[in-house]
C-alpha positions as CSV (number, residue, x, y, z in Angstrom):
1,M,119.7,108.3,80.3
2,R,116.3,108.8,78.6
3,P,113.2,108.0,80.8
4,L,111.5,104.7,80.8
5,P,108.3,103.6,80.4
6,E,107.1,103.1,84.4
7,P,106.1,99.3,84.0
8,G,109.0,98.5,82.4
9,F,111.2,100.4,84.3
10,H,109.8,99.1,87.4
11,E,110.2,95.4,86.2
12,L,113.9,96.2,85.4
13,L,114.4,97.8,88.3
14,R,113.1,94.3,90.5
15,Q,114.9,92.1,88.1
16,A,118.0,94.2,89.0
17,L,117.1,94.2,92.7
18,E,116.9,90.6,92.6
19,G,119.8,89.5,90.3
20,F,122.4,92.2,91.3
21,L,121.9,93.6,94.5
22,P,122.8,90.2,96.6
23,A,126.4,90.4,95.0
24,G,126.8,93.8,96.4
25,G,126.4,97.5,94.9
26,G,125.6,95.8,91.9
27,L,122.3,98.0,91.3
28,T,124.5,101.0,90.5
29,S,126.8,99.1,88.1
30,Y,123.4,97.6,86.3
31,L,122.1,101.2,85.9
32,D,125.3,102.3,84.9
33,R,125.5,99.8,82.2
34,M,121.9,100.5,80.8
35,E,122.7,104.4,80.6
36,R,125.7,103.5,78.3
37,Q,123.8,100.9,76.1
38,A,121.1,103.6,75.8
């Protein structure tokens, strides 16, 4: 997984936390998906 620019990464992370964590364990799945698409 390539390092992402800090602001963009933190924005994506914040959106992931807001959008996926309420579903339960979604952050890990989101990061895995990003890693595959990279």
